[in-house]
N, C-alpha and C positions, 0 to 999 in steps of 0.2 A: 504493501500501499506506498502512497505516496505522503508524504512528511505524517503520517496517523493521526496522529494525538491533535495536530493542527487543525488538519484534515474535519475531521469531526466535531472539534468546537466550532468550524464554519457551518460543518452539519445543521449545526442544536440553533447556530445565532446568524444567520443567511446575511447580518448585516456586514459581517466580520470578511464577507467576501473582498480580496481585492486589497487586502489590507496585511501590517506585518505580526503575525498572530506569531508568539514564542508564548511555550508551555513549555514551562520545569519547577521548579522547588524553588525556597525560598529568595526575595533578590538579595538577602544579604553574604549567604554563602553557598546556596542553590546549585545545580547546572538545569543545563537546558534540557529535556527529556524529547525536544520536536520544534523545528520552525519551519514554519509556512518557507513559499519561497519568493514572496515579497519578500521576508523576513534575509534570508537565503542573501540578497542582493546585497546587503550591507554586513554580509560576513558572518554576520550567527550563525552557527549549526549547532548539533545536538553533540553532548556534554561540555561540552564549555561550561565557566561559570557565570551561574546571570549575572551578576557584576559586571563582567567582562558586558555580557550580551545589551545590560542597561548604557551601557557608556558607547555600544555601537550604533543601537537603534534607542534613542530613548525617546522616539514614540513609538515606539513597538508597544502593542497588546500584552502582557501577560498575565498568564493565568498559571493554574494549579492543574496540577494535575488531577484526572478524573477516574481514574482506572477501570474501578465497575462501569462504566460505559463507555469504555476505552473497549474493553472485554464483550461487552454486549455486542458490537459492533462489527469487531472480529467476530464473532461468533456466527452472524450472519454473513457477510463473506467465505469466511472455513465452508458452511452449509452448499454454497454457490462450487466451491473446488468441488466437491464431493460428488457434484451431480455430475460431474464428467468426468469420473475416475475415485474409486475407490483408496487406491495408491497415491494418500496425501501426509508428509511427512514434515508437518510444525516445525520453524525455527523460532519463531516469537507470536509474538500475538501479533505481529501485523507484516508474517513472512512466513510463503512454504517451499517447499519442493512439491512438484507433481508430476508420476510417473504417466504419460500417459499414453505409452505404447500399445498398450492393450483397449486404448479408446478410438485409435484411426479409425477404423470397419464403423464405427458406428458414426461419428464426427465427422471424419476428415484428418486433413493434414494435423502435425500437430500445431502449425503457426494460425491455422483455421481456429484451432480450439482457444488457443490464448487470444482468441480476436474475438469471440463468442465469449471468453468469460469475461474478458474484461468490456464489452456491451453490459453483460447480463450486472454487473457488479460497479457498475456506471447508473444502468436506468434504475435498478430497484436499490443500489443504497447510495445514490447521487456521490460518490466519490471515484477517484482516479487508484486504476493497478495500474505498475508495470512490468512486464513480462521479458524474461531472457527464453529463447528457445532452444536448446542444443542437445549432442549428442551426454552429456556426463552433465553430472551435480555443478563440479568448479567449474565447470565455464557458463551453465546458464545463470547460476548465481555473478558471476561478472558482468554479461551481457545483459542482468534483469539489471543493472545499477546502470546501466548508459541509454541517455534521450531520456532520461528521466525529468520532467511528472508527465505520466501518461505513451510510458517508453515502448516501444517493442522490436527487441534484437531478433534476427534469427542470424543463428551459427551453424552451417552442414557439418555434415563429418570432413570434409574436406577441405570444411575451409579454418578447421582448429588452428593448428599453428599462425595459418597467420592471422586470423583477431587478436591472440596473444602475443605474436613477435614485435610492441609498439609499446604496450604496457608497460610499465612502472611495477616495478617485482614488487610491492608494497603494497600489489594486489593479489597475491598469491597470499594462501591460507599460509600461518603458520610465520611470515617475516614479517616481525615488530621492528622495532625502531634499533635495534641492535644485530639482529641477524643481518638488514637490510645496512647497515654502517657500514657491517663484516665483508659481506657482500657485494658491496663500493668499491675497498681495500684491492679485489681483486677485477676492476674495473665492471661491476656485474651494474646495471642500472635500470634494465630491461627484461621481459622474460626471455625475450629472443635472446639476449647474454648470457642469461641461465643455461637456456636450453644449449650451449653450445656450452658450454663447459663442462670439461670433462667427469663421472662418474664418477674416479676412483676419487677426484681432490674434493668432489663435493662432500664424499664421505669420509676425505682424513679432517675433514675440515667440523664436520657438522653432524658423523657418525647416522645415524639413522635416519634424522632428519635432514641427514646429504638428500638419501638416497628418496628420498618423501617428495620434497623441492625438484628434484631432477624429474619424475614423471609429471607432477605437475606441470610444469616450462613447458613438456610434451605436449600437451593437454593430458594427461592418459591417471582418469577416476572413476576406476570397476567401482564403485560402491553404491548401493543397495537404496531404496525408499526406505525409510528404518519407522513403521507404521505405530510406533508405539516408545515413547523415551522414558526412560524413570526417573522420577522424581527424585534426586538424591536429598532433598533438606529442600526445607520452609523456614523463612528469614524473616524480617522486617530491620531497618533501622533511619536513623533519625541523627541529618544534623542540624546541629544547633545554633539561632542567628549571635548567640552567644555563648563564650568559655563555660562553660558549668565548673564549681567548688565547692558548691557546698552539696555534703549528699542526704538530706535532705530529700534537693531539686532531681537531683539523680537516682535518688529512689523512687520517683512519682514517675520518671522517665519513664526505669527501668518496670514499672507495672504498666504502663502504657503499651510497653515495646508489648512485651509476656499479653497481653491483651490479647492485639493486634495477631500474633504469631495463634496462639493457639486458637483463633478463631479460623484462622486459615486454613490450621491441622485438620479442626474440625467440618470445614466446608470443604476440604479435599477427601474428606476416607479416608484420612492418618492421624498415625501414633510416630512418635518415636522414643528413642532412649537416650542421644546424644546430644544434649544444650551446650550450646557456644555460643560464650560472651565475647563482644568484640568491641574495642574499645581504642577509638585516637586522639591521640592528645592533645593539644593547641599547639603545638609543632613540628603535627603531621604523621611523627611517631605513632603508629600503631600495633597490638597486641590482642591476640585470642589467649580469654581459657575456657579450656574446655570439661563436661566431668559425662560419663556415661554411668544413665539408670540402671538399674537391676530389673524393670520392668518400664514398655514403654509409656510416653502419657500425650494427654490433650489440653490436660489444665494447665488456666494460668498461673494458678495459685504452686504448680508444682514447680513449673518455669522458673516465675519468677522466685523464691527462697531458693531456688537453686543457686541460681544467678548472683543472687546477694553472697553467697559463699563465693561463690567467682569473685564477684566485686573485690573481695578483701584483698588476692593474689594477685590482685593491678595496685596502682598507685594513683587510683582514684580518690579524691579528698584531699590530695595533696600537689597534686599535677591540673594544672584546665582541660578540662575535658575538651571536646570539638563535638563527638559524633561519639551512640551509642547502639550498636547490633545485638540482633536474639536472632540465632537460626537455631535449628533441632534438624535434627539427623539421623541416621540409623533408621528407618522410618519403615510400619508395617500398617499392614490392613488395618483399621478402626475394627474393634471390638475381639481379637483373636483371645486365643486361651491365655490367661494369665495365674501366678501362684496366687496364692489366696493366704493373703495375711491372717494369722492367729493372733494379731494383737495388734490390732485396726483402734491406734485413737483418733485419725481424723473421720470427715464423714465419708462413709463408702463408697466403691468406686461406682454403685450400682447411683446410689443421692445425686453423688456429683456427674453424671455423666446427666441424668435427669436435668441436675439445676444449668449446668451450660446450654443443655439442648433450650431448655426456657432463654437465657439468656441471649442465645442465638436467634431465638423467633424475635422477642423483644428486639433485637435489634437489627433483623431484618424487615418488620415492619415503621420502627422507626427511628433508621441508623445510626452509623454507629457509636451516639453522642443520647443514644437511646436509653442506654442504660450504661452505666460504667464506676469501675469500682469509688465509691467514696473521695479517698487523697484524689484523687483527676478533677471533681465537683469545681471549677471553676468557681473563682470568686467573685 
């Protein structure tokens, strides 16, 4: 999808059409999640600090992230994808791979299928998508990024090498800043340059990663569509407008984070055994502390109490804190078999689950602030 979050904001408020719309976090320390193409003309782009975006585009329209709404529209778009093929691999909320090999007899050539999908999304949802059609996932991904917005780039089997030849090496998956700098020492600046570098040289320099880069530079990518991606962790983090030092304030932030993470766990049908606390200090130094439980949980109270213990293993309260985050991993399906305790002092597991279900129903009806721990009620 093209500038997806910003596009949804324009969809919901047509008066924003043609204006520089920027969706992201808090203006002081947040980052840009999405920017309309009008905003991009000013140099605004995703992952950019909001403060810089405001400087580059002072007349921009800055809006908060509304993830639940974006998920709703995303599901509508993915439903259109699945009309044309069941082989859909989501990459993110706004991007997917589609294998249409088995759909050609029914719908026509792949480029015709891409055009039909683009028309359906535009007509039914009123946003635009860009498509790349190619023999492999890697080449299709690169092609989809060209010609945006509302682009369609087709690369046939015989055109792959010529298509990749002039592109910068940072277009290759797995080439970050460090790898790019290392390759430039060999005079490698384009994918074509890399394709001509002997394989043994790449392997000596980068090991198995070098062999992988060699294959990609030749346009070779044999990976199939993955119909399901295993969720490995669920978490939430918050960057604060001002650095926090007061322990009472920090504990309240932990309660808020634990509540949000537990809601997400229950919503997605998971429980988890490993709880991880993430702390980023004012000087951007980051630490994590983890604890693995004997039994999985989706309960916010349990997550909060464990994180309080983990907090004591950090310098929180002594060093100003810029960011806090909580994640839960080692996930399993909700409601699996558990060992019952002989000495249960807290609310029993069934009663606690009934309570959490009631809390989730209230939040679903009245929003996240419909019911919250008392300590989070704002004066």
